[in-house]
KOLLUM-47388 format. One line per 4 residues: their letters; for each residue z negated, x, y of C-alpha. Coordinates in steps of 0.02 Angstrom, whole numbers, plus 50000, padded with zeros to 5 digits. Example, Ala and Ser with C-alpha at 12.3 -4.5 7.8 and 13.67 -1.06 7.14 Angstrom:
% residues 2
AS	49610:50615:49775 | 49643:50684:49947
***
This chain:
% residues 490
MNHS	43173:48471:45913 | 43355:48150:45781 | 43320:48284:45836 | 43116:48317:45838
PADR	43032:48421:45768 | 42981:48286:45649 | 43129:48142:45672 | 43265:48249:45701
PTDQ	43408:48233:45591 | 43417:48366:45430 | 43449:48285:45286 | 43591:48409:45272
PAEQ	43558:48568:45324 | 43708:48643:45411 | 43758:48830:45367 | 43700:48971:45478
PTDR	43660:49144:45480 | 43490:49215:45454 | 43419:49316:45603 | 43420:49505:45538
PADR	43435:49659:45631 | 43619:49722:45654 | 43583:49875:45500 | 43572:49735:45369
PTDQ	43740:49684:45361 | 43722:49572:45194 | 43638:49447:45304 | 43781:49439:45435
PTDR	43861:49281:45440 | 44022:49276:45347 | 44197:49166:45346 | 44148:49060:45196
PAEQ	44132:48881:45209 | 43981:48793:45176 | 43979:48728:44989 | 43846:48579:44994
PTDL	43893:48422:44923 | 43866:48315:45084 | 43942:48449:45179 | 44135:48474:45203
PAAP	44238:48524:45044 | 44273:48717:45035 | 44453:48689:45095 | 44540:48547:45180
STDE	44518:48385:45098 | 44633:48313:44983 | 44527:48150:44992 | 44636:48020:45078
SADE	44511:47903:45027 | 44471:47884:45225 | 44658:47825:45248 | 44633:47691:45101
PADQ	44583:47488:45152 | 44434:47514:45024 | 44360:47631:45174 | 44394:47488:45309
PAGG	44296:47361:45355 | 44320:47195:45266 | 44491:47111:45306 | 44582:47274:45304
CPVG	44639:47375:45464 | 44546:47286:45611 | 44603:47255:45779 | 44517:47378:45902
RSGV	44468:47332:46088 | 44644:47330:46139 | 44708:47191:46029 | 44826:47302:45945
RPAA	44830:47327:45744 | 44823:47517:45739 | 44902:47641:45606 | 44785:47702:45464
APEL	44624:47782:45502 | 44615:47977:45538 | 44550:48072:45408 | 44379:48128:45415
FTWE	44282:48287:45351 | 44404:48408:45349 | 44388:48563:45436 | 44493:48515:45587
FATD	44381:48355:45593 | 44240:48481:45599 | 44326:48585:45750 | 44360:48444:45855
PYPA	44285:48284:45789 | 44298:48187:45963 | 44480:48111:45944 | 44438:48034:45778
YAWL	44273:47965:45843 | 44369:47886:45979 | 44498:47792:45850 | 44337:47731:45755
REHS	44266:47670:45916 | 44417:47582:45969 | 44475:47506:45810 | 44348:47512:45679
PVHR	44168:47531:45757 | 44073:47506:45594 | 44172:47597:45476 | 44136:47618:45272
TALP	44203:47786:45209 | 44167:47889:45059 | 44079:48049:45122 | 44115:48227:45045
SGVE	43970:48192:44907 | 44042:48043:44848 | 43910:47924:44953 | 43988:47784:45034
AWLV	43907:47743:45190 | 43929:47648:45374 | 43980:47742:45515 | 43931:47660:45667
TRYA	44014:47736:45829 | 44005:47624:45967 | 43853:47649:46100 | 43774:47484:46100
DARQ	43794:47465:45904 | 43709:47639:45878 | 43558:47590:46005 | 43549:47430:45915
ALAD	43542:47515:45736 | 43432:47656:45784 | 43289:47517:45827 | 43325:47403:45692
TRLS	43187:47390:45580 | 43286:47319:45446 | 43375:47485:45428 | 43246:47584:45338
KNPA	43216:47781:45329 | 43147:47764:45140 | 43279:47825:45023 | 43200:47702:44898
HHAE	43299:47573:44962 | 43466:47645:44932 | 43561:47527:44820 | 43636:47664:44690
PAHA	43486:47790:44690 | 43567:47857:44521 | 43734:47896:44602 | 43655:47966:44750
KGKT	43504:48048:44688 | 43494:48223:44773 | 43633:48180:44899 | 43543:48099:45053
GIPG	43406:48208:45071 | 43343:48382:45094 | 43378:48476:44920 | 43247:48523:44830
ERKA	43099:48411:44947 | 43081:48272:44795 | 43022:48419:44658 | 42944:48509:44784
ELMT	42828:48343:44838 | 42872:48362:45011 | 42964:48176:45040 | 42805:48104:45132
HLLN	42876:48164:45303 | 42927:48054:45455 | 43121:48068:45401 | 43087:47972:45242
IDPP	42969:47851:45291 | 42932:47669:45378 | 42783:47604:45457 | 42645:47588:45459
DHTR	42641:47766:45366 | 42747:47829:45496 | 42649:47752:45650 | 42497:47846:45554
LRRL	42570:48016:45532 | 42681:48010:45697 | 42521:47969:45802 | 42431:48154:45713
VSKA	42560:48248:45748 | 42619:48189:45911 | 42480:48270:45990 | 42556:48437:45982
FTPR	42713:48385:46072 | 42618:48285:46251 | 42687:48360:46396 | 42522:48448:46440
RVAE	42530:48551:46250 | 42716:48588:46301 | 42677:48648:46464 | 42556:48757:46411
FAPR	42672:48840:46281 | 42804:48874:46418 | 42755:49056:46440 | 42776:49095:46279
VQEL	42932:49032:46260 | 42980:49124:46422 | 42919:49283:46334 | 43007:49246:46160
TDRL	43174:49230:46269 | 43170:49386:46362 | 43111:49505:46235 | 43261:49429:46114
IDRF	43403:49474:46258 | 43316:49646:46292 | 43372:49674:46112 | 43559:49659:46160
AEEG	43568:49669:46358 | 43614:49857:46366 | 43742:49822:46226 | 43873:49738:46330
KADL	43898:49598:46180 | 43806:49496:46061 | 43817:49348:45946 | 43737:49228:46032
IHDF	43704:49125:45872 | 43631:49267:45776 | 43540:49364:45892 | 43473:49239:46001
AFPL	43493:49057:45969 | 43433:49079:45798 | 43283:49161:45812 | 43213:49088:45958
PIYA	43161:48916:45879 | 43092:48998:45720 | 42947:49110:45816 | 42918:48960:45929
ICDL	42886:48843:45785 | 42804:48969:45687 | 42687:48997:45840 | 42646:48804:45850
LGVP	42611:48793:45659 | 42478:48937:45645 | 42605:49061:45546 | 42552:49224:45545
PEDQ	42669:49365:45626 | 42663:49449:45481 | 42729:49300:45379 | 42852:49242:45510
DDFR	42995:49345:45438 | 42988:49270:45282 | 42995:49090:45367 | 43150:49158:45449
DWAG	43228:49207:45287 | 43189:49035:45217 | 43257:48936:45368 | 43417:49065:45374
MMIR	43443:49013:45184 | 43443:48846:45230 | 43577:48844:45346 | 43661:49023:45295
HGGG	43859:49037:45301 | 43922:49041:45108 | 43740:49012:45049 | 43818:48927:44876
PRGG	43766:48737:44824 | 43611:48650:44853 | 43526:48742:44725 | 43509:48903:44850
VARS	43424:48779:44966 | 43307:48703:44857 | 43235:48873:44821 | 43177:48916:44991
VKKM	43109:48739:45003 | 43008:48785:44840 | 42963:48956:44915 | 42907:48868:45069
RGYL	42803:48725:44976 | 42710:48859:44874 | 42678:48954:45048 | 42624:48814:45143
AELI	42498:48759:45002 | 42417:48928:45036 | 42429:48925:45219 | 42346:48760:45207
HRKR	42195:48823:45103 | 42177:48974:45223 | 42174:48850:45367 | 42041:48746:45294
ENPG	41937:48903:45270 | 41959:48974:45445 | 42037:48838:45548 | 42123:48873:45720
EDLI	42201:48773:45877 | 42367:48769:45784 | 42446:48622:45730 | 42423:48645:45552
SGLI	42233:48657:45590 | 42222:48499:45683 | 42314:48397:45526 | 42185:48473:45404
RASD	42042:48419:45544 | 42128:48238:45556 | 42132:48244:45369 | 41944:48296:45334
HGEH	41900:48172:45470 | 41954:48020:45376 | 42130:48009:45438 | 42182:47981:45256
LTEN	42313:48144:45264 | 42341:48192:45096 | 42378:48389:45053 | 42548:48332:45010
EAAA	42567:48236:45185 | 42514:48393:45271 | 42632:48510:45182 | 42761:48383:45194
MAFI	42723:48371:45380 | 42719:48546:45408 | 42881:48576:45323 | 42987:48467:45412
LLFA	42915:48515:45573 | 42968:48677:45526 | 43132:48639:45458 | 43185:48516:45595
GFET	43103:48611:45735 | 43242:48743:45755 | 43414:48696:45719 | 43435:48565:45821
TVNL	43375:48700:45968 | 43496:48822:45885 | 43646:48714:45915 | 43580:48660:46079
IGNG	43589:48826:46148 | 43750:48873:46047 | 43851:48721:46102 | 43783:48712:46278
VHSL	43827:48906:46317 | 44006:48873:46227 | 44031:48719:46345 | 43980:48810:46518
LRDP	44094:48955:46459 | 44236:48847:46429 | 44213:48755:46606 | 44199:48895:46741
EQRA	44156:48770:46882 | 44030:48675:46807 | 43947:48853:46752 | 43960:48903:46919
LLQH	43869:48774:46971 | 43732:48797:46883 | 43723:48972:46898 | 43705:48955:47082
SIET	43581:48825:47065 | 43481:48945:46951 | 43502:49087:47063 | 43436:48991:47210
EEGG	43289:48914:47098 | 43338:48732:47113 | 43295:48677:46951 | 43375:48497:46978
LLET	43543:48539:46908 | 43469:48621:46751 | 43372:48474:46720 | 43508:48341:46734
GIEE	43615:48478:46648 | 43537:48494:46490 | 43544:48314:46464 | 43722:48311:46483
LLRY	43739:48458:46371 | 43663:48336:46259 | 43778:48204:46285 | 43948:48300:46285
DGPV	43922:48408:46134 | 43746:48388:46046 | 43668:48484:45914 | 43657:48324:45803
ELAT	43815:48235:45765 | 43745:48106:45639 | 43561:48022:45637 | 43487:48043:45474
WRFA	43509:47913:45334 | 43446:47718:45346 | 43465:47596:45220 | 43484:47401:45251
TEPL	43332:47318:45169 | 43430:47159:45179 | 43582:47089:45224 | 43632:47120:45409
TLGG	43783:47095:45535 | 43815:47260:45654 | 43952:47263:45760 | 44031:47108:45692
QDIA	44038:47202:45507 | 43933:47126:45359 | 43799:47255:45298 | 43744:47220:45123
AGDP	43554:47250:45063 | 43542:47430:45006 | 43675:47502:45082 | 43689:47670:45174
VLVV	43702:47680:45372 | 43751:47832:45485 | 43752:47812:45662 | 43868:47948:45750
LAAA	43772:47995:45890 | 43922:48109:45953 | 44028:47971:45951 | 43910:47843:46051
DRDP	43884:47958:46188 | 44063:47970:46225 | 44075:47785:46232 | 44186:47745:46379
ERFT	44098:47581:46387 | 43953:47671:46422 | 43977:47820:46510 | 44102:47853:46658
DPDT	44240:48001:46616 | 44126:48033:46448 | 44253:48168:46388 | 44222:48266:46547
LDLA	44073:48373:46580 | 43951:48339:46721 | 43816:48430:46726 | 43755:48312:46890
RRDN	43772:48169:46790 | 43632:48049:46830 | 43667:47886:46730 | 43638:47977:46551
QHLG	43541:47882:46449 | 43616:47963:46287 | 43567:47941:46112 | 43552:48149:46081
YGHG	43369:48125:46029 | 43378:47960:45956 | 43302:47792:46009 | 43169:47677:45939
IHYC	43012:47724:45829 | 43118:47865:45768 | 43138:47939:45948 | 43135:48142:45934
LGAP	42954:48177:45926 | 42986:48360:45970 | 43116:48336:46125 | 43005:48396:46249
LARL	43008:48562:46170 | 43177:48562:46137 | 43217:48529:46324 | 43125:48665:46355
EGRT	43184:48783:46254 | 43353:48742:46304 | 43319:48760:46484 | 43234:48930:46476
ALAT	43370:48987:46360 | 43514:48955:46463 | 43418:49004:46617 | 43394:49156:46576
LLRR	43550:49198:46493 | 43642:49165:46664 | 43523:49250:46765 | 43498:49405:46666
LPDL	43666:49398:46604 | 43781:49348:46750 | 43959:49375:46698 | 43917:49307:46510
RLAV	44100:49271:46439 | 44167:49235:46277 | 44228:49375:46166 | 44358:49267:46083
ESGD	44469:49133:46103 | 44367:48951:46106 | 44513:48917:45971 | 44441:49043:45867
LRWR	44274:49013:45834 | 44223:48912:45679 | 44117:48768:45657 | 43980:48737:45529
GGLI	44054:48608:45420 | 43866:48501:45402 | 43864:48320:45389 | 43705:48297:45516
MRGL	43727:48435:45639 | 43848:48506:45738 | 43857:48687:45777 | 43948:48839:45793
RTLP	43926:48995:45660 | 43953:49121:45766 | 43960:49142:45965 | 44030:49330:45999
VEFT	44007:49357:46188 | 44042:49500:46325 | 43933:49563:46473 | 43902:49695:46586
PESG	43764:49789:46504 | 43613:49783:46609 | 43563:49924:46728 | 43408:50012:46781
RAGS	43312:49913:46654 | 43172:49979:46560 | 43200:50033:46393 | 43147:49887:46283
DTLS	43027:49889:46118 | 43095:49817:45982 | 43047:49639:45896 | 42941:49708:45764
TL	42812:49573:45817 | 42850:49422:45912
***
């Protein structure tokens, strides 16, 4: 929860199943590829633009750290790339660390892959979050943001603005994510976690994305926002449409955004009449007491907190469990730590899982407001820049043995939640949800194992997020447990 609820990369929702009961098969995930313009193409790309000289930095194929002029760049944004992008990112770090390429949408952007350059870019005030600075707004209209947010008047959120408006809005919403408030929310997160596991613990099998990782953060962020329990299933459906497999082009997402905008306008009106202690009520009180928060700003803030407040946690849990199940030694160490209630390895382990195969592959769009040089590459005013967090967090110049999972890693200043003023606002909540989910799964289902070969798993093709479509697992059913209630109300 870049990651925060507020500042997390969400400009292109990846596709993912909705949280539906098993008796509604039409909402089960499919194997159809995502079809959003900035995502992967519907089939392995035949566009060889990544191998053309035009996609190389000025001066042709660059000389890498080793001083050797390499062959052509690897093909990006194919299905093979989505499954394991790390070899391609290693090539870019070595030979073309600030790399101009055409994205599947047709928009051209710079990819920043080395840790030092990435950290610099994330904090560089010359790189704006405001799409108005894009040099080609007509060409890129609707291709660099959340589908439908412009028409729904939901643009004024933290992912699209710079100081001073960013400073003002971030200050208002940050009150909901203080360490004290997050700690107070911990029992609710534990309750949600246990009740979701109750639904499948006696079955001996589950899809951890559909049955667990997806609904957990949805219900949690709805609670924080103040969405009444009777309305939370609607939010679950809208969120599912935004990331559903085979959900169609961006129009389907835009329709969900429109529905969500209408509901938020109604909810803000209701909260103004009958405020509570939730986040939306807090935004309204701030607006009514001179903080100059417009209704559109309040709706946009609530929208981005929901939209960005769940998918990062979905992928943190899914990618994290997948990494652990593929590394029995590290999984056994963590399981022992949990069983003996030694919390240290769980704390460092979450950070390592964020670094090793984190939920956010690329930070959201930035646009150069003036000519600048980054990693030795000249970038023109108006050019889009995408910081590749997944590449930076495996840079051997910064991390020892970066391709090795080491849950006890201490020197781990990863960029999984960003850096600078756009650092993930909801990182404390996301970490809480991730720790709770992993610890409870491994404690209650100690022999959890993949139900398919790892190579048979399908990864979503989103440009920004990195996550699994499904994660089928098997385990010995819990025994001696009282019958569980259905989650009619969470």
